[in-house]
N, C-alpha and C positions, 0 to 999 in steps of 0.2 A: 414700605411694601405697597406696590400698586394694586390695590384691592378694592374695587368698587363695591363688592358685595361681602365685605368683611364679616358682617353679622347675619348672613342669610340663614345660617343653621340655627339661629336663636329665635326665629319668628315662625309661628305655626301658620302655614299658608295652605290654600287650596287653589287648584287651577280653575280660573274663571275665564269667561269670554271677554273680549274687548268691549269697552263702552266708548263710542267714538269721541265724544266731547267731554268726558269726565275730567274733573280737575282735582289735583292733589291739595289737601289742606296744608296751609302754611305751618311750618314747625318753628318753635322758638325755645330758647334755653330756660331753665328753671333757676331759682336762687340757690338751691342745693348744688346744682352743677357748677355754678359760679364759685361757690366755696371749694368744691372738689378740684376745680381747675387750679385754684391758687395753691392748694395742697400739693398737687402733682408737680407744679412748677417749682415749688420750694424743695421738694424731695430730689428732683433731678439736678437742680443747681447745687445742692448741698452734698449729695452723696455719690453722684455719678463719677466714675473713674476719671473722666477727662476734664471735669470742671469747666464745662462749656458755658459761657455767659449767655443769658437770654438777651440778645441784642438785635440790631437791624439785620446783621448777617444771618442769624438763626431765623429771624422772621421771614426772610426771603426763601430760605430752605423750606420752612413750614408751608408757606404760601404755594410754592411750586409743587410740593409733594401732595398737598391737599387737593389742588386742582387735578393733578395727575391721577390721584386715587379715584377721582370721580370720572375722569375723561382721558385716560392714558392714550387712547388711539385717536383722539381729536374727532370724535364722532358726534358730539353733542353741543358743546359751547360754540358760539359764534365769536368773531373778533370783537364785536361790540360788547359782548359779555365780559371778555377779558379786559377791555378798556375800562369798564365800569368797576371791575374788581381791583384794578391796579392800585387804587388809593390805599388798599390794605397791605400791599406788599411789604412795607417796612414799618407797619404799625402793629402787627400781630404780637410782637414781643411785649410791647407795653400793655396790650389788651389782655394777654393771658395772665400776666402778673397781677392785674386788677380783677381778673375773673370776668372780663367783658367778652361775651361769646356771641353777640349778635352777628358779626361778620361771617363766620363759618356757616351759620344757619341761613343767612341771606344767600350765600353761594349755593348751598344745598337746595334751597327752594327754587332758585333759577335752574339748577341742574334738573330737578324733577319736571319743571315746565318743558325744558328742551327734550327730556326723555319722553314725556307724554306725546310731544309732537312727532318724535321719531316713531313711536309705536303706532300712532295714527297713520303715518306715512306707509308703514309696512302693511297695515290692515286694510286701508281704504284707498290709498293713492297709487301704490306701486303696481305696475303691470308685471306679472310673472311670466309673460310670454317672451322669455329671453332668447336672444339670437346667440346660440352657442358656437356658431361658426365664425363670428366676428373676432378679429384679432385685437384684443385689448387686454389690459393688465390691471391688477389690483395691487396698490402699494401697501406692503405689510409692515414696513419699518416706520414706526411713528416719529422717529427722530428726523425723517426726511419729509415729514408733512408739517403743515402749518394749519391753524384754525382758519376756516373759510369765512367770507364776509356775508354770504347770503344763504337763505334757505334753499334756493335752487342748487347752489353748489353742494350743500350738504345732502340734498336729495340724490345727486349724482354719485357722491361718495358712498351713500348707503345702497344705491342701486347695484354698484359693483360688489359691495360686500355681500349682499343677499344673493347676487348672481353666483358668486364664488361658493357660497354655502349650498345653493341649489345645484351647482355643478358637481359637488361632492356626492349629493344624493343621486344625481343623474348617472354618475359613473358607478353607483351602487345599484343600478337597475331599478330605481324608483320611478313610478309614473309621475307625469307632470302634476296631476291633481293631488297625488300623495305628497309630492315635494312641497307644494304650496301649503297644504295642511300642516305638515311637520314643522315648517319654518314658522308659521303663525302660532302654533302651539308652543314652540320654543320661546318665542318672545312674549307670549301670554304669561308664561311662568315668570319670566324676568319682570314683566310689568307688575304682576301681583306682588312680587317680592318688594319692589321699590314702593308700591302703594302702601305696604304695611309698615314702613319705617315710622318709628316714633322718635320723640325728642331724645330719649336716652340712646337710641341707635346712632343718631348724628353725633351726639356727644362722644360715644365710644369711638366712632370713626375719626373724629377730629383729635381727640386726646391721644389716640394711638399714633396718629400721624405726628403729633407733637413729640411723643416719647421717642419714636423712631428717627426723629431728626437729630437726636443725640448719637445714636448708633443703631444698627438694624436689629440688635438683640434686646434692646429696651422697648417695653411696650406697656400699654395700659389695659387692664381687664375690668370691665364694669362688673357689678355683682352677678348679673344674669349670665354674662360671658364666662365668668369663673365657674359658675355652677354647671353650665352646659359643657364646659371644657372637661370637668371632672366626669360627667356622664359619658361623654364621647370617649374618654380615655378608658373607662370601664367597659364600654361596649366594644372597643377595639380589640379586646382580648377574645372575641369570638369571630368566626368567619375566616377572613384571609390573613388577618394579622397586620393591619395597616391603619394608621390614623389619617383622616382626611381633613382637608380644609377647602375653602372656596377661593378661587383666583379668578376675578372677573366673573364671567358666566361659566367658567369651567371648574371642575373638581380636581384638586391637586393632592398628591400624596404628601402629607406633612412629615410622616416618619414611617418606617417599616419596623414592626415588632420583631426583635431577634428571635429566631427559632420558629417563627410562624410559617404558614404555607407561602405567603408572598416572599418572605426572606429566603426560604428554601428553594423557591423557584429561580432565584437569582435573575429574575426578569422584571421585578418591580423595585423601583428605587425612589428615594426622596426627590420631590419636585417633578415626577412624572405627572402628566395630565391624563385623566380618564375621560374618554369621549362617549363610550357606549358600553352597555352591560347586557349580557345574554345569560339565560339560565340553561343549565344542562349542557350536553354535548352538541345539541342541534337546535336549541331555541333561537329565535330571532333576536338580533341586537336591537336594543332600545337606546335611542339618542338621549343622553342625560344633560346636554348643554342647557344651562339656565335653570336646572333643577335646584331646589333648596337642598342643603346638605343632609338633613334628616332623611329625606326621601331617597337620596343616593345611598346612604348608609344602609337603609332597609333593603334596597335593591341588591346590594353586594353581600350583605350578611345572609346567613342561612344555616340550616342544620349541618352538623358534622357529617362528612362523607359525601355531601352533595357538591355538584360542580358549578362553577360560575366562570364565564368567559368575559374578558375585558378587551376593549380597544384602547390602546395607550399610545400617547405621543411621548417619546422619551425626553427626560430632562435636558434642557439646553437646546432643544429643537423647536423652532417656531411652529405654532399650530397650523398656519396656512401652508407651510411647505413640507411639513413632516408627513410621512406615510405611516398610518397607525399600525402598531404591532399588535397582533391578536395573541392573547395569553390565556391559557386554560389553567385554572387553579381549583384544587379540591379543598373545600372548606374543612376546617378542623377546630377543635377547642384549643385555644392558645394556653399552654401551661408554662409556668416559670421554668420547669424542668427542661423545656425545649431551648432555653437560652444558655444552658451550660455548655462549656467547651466539649468538643468530641474529637476523636482521633482515629486515624487509620494508618496502616503501614503498607507501602507499595514497593514492589521490586522494580528497579529501573536498570536497564542496560545502557551503558554509555561508553562508546569507544572500546568495546570488548570487555568491559568490566560490569559486574552486577553490584548494585547498591540497594540497601533497604532504607527507604525514606519514610520518616514519620511525618504525618501532616496533622497539625493541631489547629482546628478551626475555633476561633473565639468570637461568638456573636456579639457579646457585650461585656462591659466591666461592671460586675454587680457585687454587692456586699449586703448581707442581711445584718444591718447594724444592730437592730433590736435584739436578735438572737445572740449575737456576739456579746452585747452588753449584759445580757442575762446569763452569760456563762455557758450557753449550750455548746456542746462539743462539736456537733455536726452542722454548724451554721453555714449558710450558703456564701460562697466566696469564689470568685474567678481564680484567684491565686491558689487556693486550696485544691480546687478541682484540676487545675493544670498540673499542680504538683503530683496529684494522684495519677494523672495520665503519664507523667514522666516516670513515675515509679514503675509503671507497667511496661513502657516501651524504650526507655533510654538505653538499656543494655542490649536491645535487639536491633537498633537502627544505626546507620552510619551518619545520619544527619537529620535535622528537623526543619520543616517549614511551618512557620506560624502564620496562619491566614487571618488577617485583620480586615479584609475587604468588607465594606458596608457596615463596619462596626462603628456606630455613632458615638461611642464613649460610655460614660457612666461614672463609676466611683473613682475619684482621684487617688484615694489610698490604694485601691487595687492596681492601678497603673504603676504606682511606686513599688508595691510588693511584688508584682509580677516581674518587673524589671530586675528586682533583686535575685530572682531565681537564676539569672543568667550572668550576673556580674558580681564582683566583690562589693563590699560596702562603699557607699558614696552618695552624693546628691543625685536626684533623678529629675527634679523640676524646681524652678524658682517661681515664686508667686509674689508679684509686686502690687501693693495696694495703692490707692489714690494719693496717699500722703508720701509715697516714695519708699516706704519700708518694705523690706524683702524677707520673705519666709522661705526656708529651704524644706523641700520634701525629700527626705533621705531614706536610703536603704541602710539599715544599721546592722544587718546580718552579714558577717564576713564570709559565710559559706557560699559556694557556687553550686547550685543544684544540678545544672546541666552545663557542661563546658565543651560540648562537641560542635561541629559545623552547624550554622544557623542562618536561615534566611527568613525575612519578614515580607509578606505580601500585603500591599496597600492599594486602595483605589481612591477616587475622588470623594467617595462617601465615608472614608475613614476619618473620624474627627475626634477632637477633644482628647479623652483619655488614650485613644488609639495613637494620637499624634505624640503624646507624652512618652508612651512606651517605645514606639518606633524611633522617635528622636533620640531617646536615651541609648538604645541599642546602637544607633548610628554614631552618636557622639563618643561612646565608649569603644568604638571600633570593634564591637563584639560580633556583629553579624552584618549581612548584606540586605538592604531594603530594596525590594523589587516591585514594580508596578506603576501606578499613577501618582502624581502629586496629591497629597492629602487635602482635605477641605480647607484648612487654614483658620479654624476657629480657636483663637488663643485668648478668649476672654471668659470671665467668671460672672455669672448673674445671681441675683437673689430676689425673691419675691417678698414685697413689703405691703402689708395691709394698711390702708389709710385710716381704718377705725382706731388703731392704736394712738393716733395723734389727736383724735377728737372723740374720746371715749363717751362723752355725754350725748353724742348723736345716736339716736335709737336705731335709725335705719342703717342697714349694712351698706358700707361704701365699697368702692372698687379696690383694686390692687395694682401696684406698679412693679413691674419686673425691670430692674436696672443693672447695668454693668458696674461691678465694684472693683475688679482686679484683672490683671493680665498674667498669662502663663509665659514663662521663658524657659528655654532649654538650659542645660547645665553649662553650655558654651556661651550663654548670654543672649542668644538669638531668640526672638519671639517666634512662636508658632503662628501668630496672627498674620493673616493675609497670605504669607508664603507657604504655610504648612510645612510638611516634611517632604523634601525633594528626594525621590528614590535614587539609589546608587545605580540601578539598572532600570532604565525608563522604558515602559511599554507604551505602545500607541494608545492614545486617549482621545475620545471625541469631546471631552470636556475642557474647553479653554477657560482661562482665568476670567475672561469677559462674560462667559455664558453660565458658569456654575461654580459655586464655592464662595468663600468669604470675599474674594477679590471682585466678585460680580456685584456686590453691594456698594452703592455709591458712597455711603457714609460709614463704611466699616472703619474701625480704628486702624491707624497706620501701623505698619511693621516698624519695629525699632529694636535696639540692642542695648543690653546692660552689661556690666562686667561679668566675665566668666566666673563661675564658682570654682573652687579648688576640687579637682577630681583627677583620677589617674586612669587613663584609657587602658584597656586590656591589650590593644594593638594586635588583635587577631587579624584584623583586616587593615591593610595599608593601601596607599595610592597605587602601588605597582600591581597589587592583586586586583584591585578594581579595574585598572586599565586592561588587564588580561581578560577579565570576565566580560567587560564591555566590548572588547574586540570580538570575542566569540559570539556575543549576543547580536552585534551588528551584522555579522556574517549570516547568522540564522534569519535575521529580519529580511535579508535579501534572497535567501536560498530556500528556507523551509516553508512549505506550503501553508502550514497552520498559522504562521506569523504573517506571511504575505497576504493571506485572506483577511486576517484581522486588520492589517494596515489599510487594505482597500476599503473595508467597512468603515473604518475611522475617517478616512479621507472623504468618503461620501457623506458621512454625518456632518463633518465640518463644512463641506460645500453647501449642504442644506441650511446650515446656520447662517451662512453669509448672504443668502438670497434676500433681496429687499422687495421683490414683487413676485406675483404669481400670475400665470396666464389664465385668462377666462375663455380661451378657445378650447373646445372639447377635445379636439384631436391632439393638440399640444399637451394639454393637461393629462390626457390619457396616456400619451407616450411617456411623459415624465414619470407618472405613477408606475407604469409598467416597467420602465427602466429601473426605477428604484426597487420595485418588488423583485424583479429578476435578480438584481444584485444581492438582495437579502436572501432569496431562496437559494441562490448558488452558494452563498456563504454558509447557510445552514446545512445544505447537502454536503458541502466540503467538510464541515465539522463532524458530521455523522460518519463520513468516509475515513477520516484520519485514523481512527483506531483500528480500522479493518484493512488498511493498506500495508501489505507485507514489507514493502520497501521502506516505508516510514517507520514501521515497527523495528526493523533491523537497525535503523539509525538511532532511534530513541524509543525504546519499548515503554509504552504507557500502560502495560498490563491489560490492554484491550478495553480500557474504561475511560480514561481521561480525555474528555472532549473540550474541556475548558482550557483555552490557550494561555490564559494568565497563570493558572495553576501549573499547567504543563511546563511553561517556561521557568516558573519558580523552582520546579523540581530539577530541571536541566541545569540551571545555574548552580543549584546546590550540589548536583553531581560533579560539575566542573570544579567547585570549591573543594569537594572531598578529594577529587583526583589530584589537586594541587597540594594536598596534605596540610590544609589549613583548617584550624578549628579544633 
């Protein structure tokens, strides 16, 4: 993970003014860290699923990623720095096995020197008298940049960067004096954060880079990181219902709590970046770039019933080219009850016929294992709750939509049990350990609790247990999967404490999260990388390159094992899917609600492909206005859809459904019912 400020949230900082010529103290490793590094190396080589050797090849990966974590945009190091570091490129493997940590500390100390120089440039050398009429551009794609040779070249790169940030403020009607103050304050926070780094923070950063060189879901947590993580997780259950992390100088959404205000808004997703926060319905926005995470959390949290507004750049969209989306959220107390499935029944008119459609939304896969083990009759369980819903509606409806969008997973057993409600007995998932042994997760109940027409809605944020369930429904040919390709996380992790290996050490050591196994569908295909591909594909702004497991450079590869023995229900065959897709493609071209969606998606993808942005105020303003016009037009159209009599006559959405994904999921289900299938 390219994260220069990985541990911002764990350092108590205050905003201070710049000191022009202050120097950072040199940091160095401790003997305890040397011992801990050897332990981490041993754990990863012995227990990681892939059995990756710590050799020169891995050393190169660690080297590149560590430098990238410090300077991903090539804004700090000079070419001469890289030449000096080059001697370590193929030696870090030997070093880490011996617990020799001086090289990463040397690199970090040089980074802090370069960082201090950049902060001095912003505070004392840069002229903020920008010519916004000049036609010039800022390159935003780091892959198309190289490290520069001289300080003068670096100054020019930073001049354009600061000018771009100033231009954003300018277009937000900020005065020139205010712009200069806001930018200096932004970087003052950043400088104070870097100034407070201690030896343990560098160790955390380097060891996490080392763990992630095995795969993106393996990581190292220092003792203080683990403790603060627990605190943040408990705090996340108040406010908007989202856990946050730091991504460079920005705040990123790490996860959305199912059932919380952010989840219910359907406007906040994993990997969105939050740029600014405002209080109430009319408070001024405060730029939070460069803030430490604790301060951001305090800004976003608040009493139940109060309003907070956020400016967000959507996941997969570059900061420099994306137009912030303004989102209003009413804070609430996040209760576990809000994570339970819920259902509604809607009447739909399709080609002269009326259908009653049941919509079951499942925010997460949960199981109160403790209560179940204690023999409590009413223990919490996704499957039990869905079963209760089916008891209520299954005899009232002609078909059911199961909405798994933004369901990040949860209990594996619940994914298995839930699948069993819709199919006869059989395997649901295969789990392969690092030694090659395979365990089957099976539904052993022969009964089918619901055997009617069924569609499953997924999006790019549907992951893990959601992929197991939707993949099983697809493999058993039991229902139709509609939406976006799922995330593609098909690996299993476990958290291991280092203290159990050295019990005589009195101090608390860190923890290692490492990948131990992989999930496979019953047909033998891994969900890793590829995820579950929908039978009916909706327009999606999330390409494999920008979001999902495939966007991680060292994600474990997709592979296939032997199919397990299972008997498909064959409710859905290729001929049926071909007919449904033919109708869907026609609607994509003809129905306004889908054409609008496709236009929005095309615009989002175009934004992702940009490698530079204009620093000319007229061009930048025109680009921003054009993007906002398209967004406003799309929002107005969505509002109008349910009130348009012509559209209602074609597909009656009961005057309520403005969500194009859900709407299309219902229409496909109606087509399936009309075909007499299910």
